[in-house]
C-alpha positions as CSV (number, residue, x, y, z in Angstrom):
1,X,0.0,0.0,0.0
2,X,1.8,3.0,-1.2
3,X,0.9,6.5,-2.3
4,X,-2.8,7.3,-2.7
5,X,-3.9,4.1,-1.0
6,X,-2.8,5.1,2.5
7,X,-5.1,6.9,4.9
8,X,-4.4,10.6,5.0
9,X,-3.4,11.9,8.4
10,X,-6.6,13.9,8.6
11,X,-8.5,10.6,8.6
12,X,-6.5,9.0,11.4
13,X,-7.1,9.1,15.1
14,X,-3.7,9.8,16.7
15,X,-4.2,11.2,20.1
16,X,-4.9,9.2,23.2
17,X,-7.9,11.3,24.2
18,X,-9.5,10.5,20.9
19,X,-9.3,6.8,21.6
20,X,-10.4,7.3,25.2
21,X,-13.4,9.3,24.0
22,X,-14.4,6.4,21.7
23,X,-14.1,3.9,24.5
24,X,-16.0,6.0,27.0
25,X,-18.7,7.6,24.9
26,X,-18.7,5.4,21.8
27,X,-21.0,2.5,21.0
28,X,-19.3,-0.9,21.0
29,X,-19.8,-3.7,18.6
30,X,-18.0,-7.0,19.1
31,X,-17.1,-9.3,16.2
32,X,-14.9,-12.4,16.0
33,X,-12.0,-10.6,14.4
34,X,-12.6,-7.0,15.5
35,X,-14.1,-4.9,18.2
36,X,-15.5,-1.7,16.8
37,X,-16.1,1.5,18.8
38,X,-18.2,4.1,17.1
39,X,-18.5,7.8,18.1
40,X,-21.4,9.4,16.2
41,X,-20.8,13.1,16.7
42,X,-17.1,13.8,16.8
43,X,-15.8,17.4,16.6
44,X,-14.0,16.5,13.3
45,X,-15.1,14.5,10.3
46,X,-14.6,10.8,9.7
47,X,-11.5,9.3,11.2
48,X,-10.2,5.8,12.0
49,X,-8.0,4.5,14.7
50,X,-6.6,0.9,14.9
51,X,-5.4,-0.9,18.0
52,X,-3.5,-4.1,17.9
53,X,-2.3,-5.3,21.3
54,X,0.6,-7.6,21.9
55,X,-1.9,-10.3,22.9
56,X,-2.6,-11.0,19.3
57,X,1.0,-11.7,18.4
58,X,4.4,-10.2,17.5
59,X,5.1,-7.1,15.5
60,X,4.7,-8.8,12.1
61,X,1.3,-10.2,13.1
62,X,0.2,-6.9,14.6
63,X,1.3,-4.9,11.5
64,X,-0.5,-7.2,9.2
65,X,-3.7,-7.0,11.3
66,X,-3.4,-3.2,11.2
67,X,-2.9,-3.2,7.5
68,X,-5.9,-5.5,7.0
69,X,-8.1,-3.3,9.1
70,X,-7.1,-0.1,7.4
71,X,-7.4,-1.6,3.9
72,X,-10.9,-3.0,4.7
73,X,-11.9,0.4,6.0
74,X,-10.4,2.2,3.0
75,X,-12.3,0.1,0.5
76,X,-15.6,0.7,2.2
77,X,-15.3,4.1,3.7
78,X,-17.4,5.7,1.0
79,X,-20.3,3.6,2.2
80,X,-20.1,5.1,5.7
81,X,-21.7,8.2,7.1
82,X,-19.3,11.2,7.1
83,X,-19.2,12.3,10.7
84,X,-17.8,9.3,12.6
85,X,-14.8,8.3,14.6
86,X,-14.1,4.6,14.5
87,X,-11.7,2.7,16.6
88,X,-11.0,-0.9,15.5
89,X,-9.4,-3.3,17.9
90,X,-8.0,-6.4,16.3
91,X,-8.8,-9.7,18.1
92,X,-6.6,-12.7,17.9
93,X,-9.1,-14.3,15.5
94,X,-7.8,-12.0,12.8
95,X,-4.5,-13.9,12.6
96,X,-4.2,-15.7,9.2
97,X,-7.5,-14.2,7.9
98,X,-7.7,-12.8,4.4
99,X,-8.8,-9.2,3.6
100,X,-12.2,-10.4,2.4
101,X,-12.9,-12.1,5.8
102,X,-12.0,-8.9,7.6
103,X,-14.0,-6.8,5.1
104,X,-17.1,-9.0,5.5
105,X,-16.9,-8.8,9.3
106,X,-16.4,-5.0,9.2
107,X,-19.4,-4.5,6.9
108,X,-21.5,-6.6,9.3
109,X,-20.4,-4.5,12.2
110,X,-21.0,-1.3,10.3
111,X,-24.5,-2.5,9.5
112,X,-25.1,-3.4,13.1
113,X,-23.9,0.1,14.1
114,X,-26.2,1.7,11.6
115,X,-23.5,3.7,10.1
116,X,-23.8,2.7,6.5
117,X,-25.3,5.3,4.2
118,X,-28.8,4.3,3.0
119,X,-28.1,4.0,-0.7
């Protein structure tokens, strides 16, 4: 993933308080591969944060999980409402999964959260 396929900084959650806000005030949806926290009325537009703890594996495993989450989000972000902060926490089930598995789960969680645009 190089160039235009990366998430611009403006679309990333980077500050601890942004993550805390998602945990404390966001709605939580639990899947087998990912836990999704949704903040519906953030002060800024749409943004994504990913969390991969050491519990799911070493650096290589965590980086791959992060890439899968970001890519699945990027491919589907145009289907989402615009004013959202999302925090995705990888679960150990994500190990060895393909992008399409992660994408399918994310879409299911997005639907459960009611954050897909009605198109």
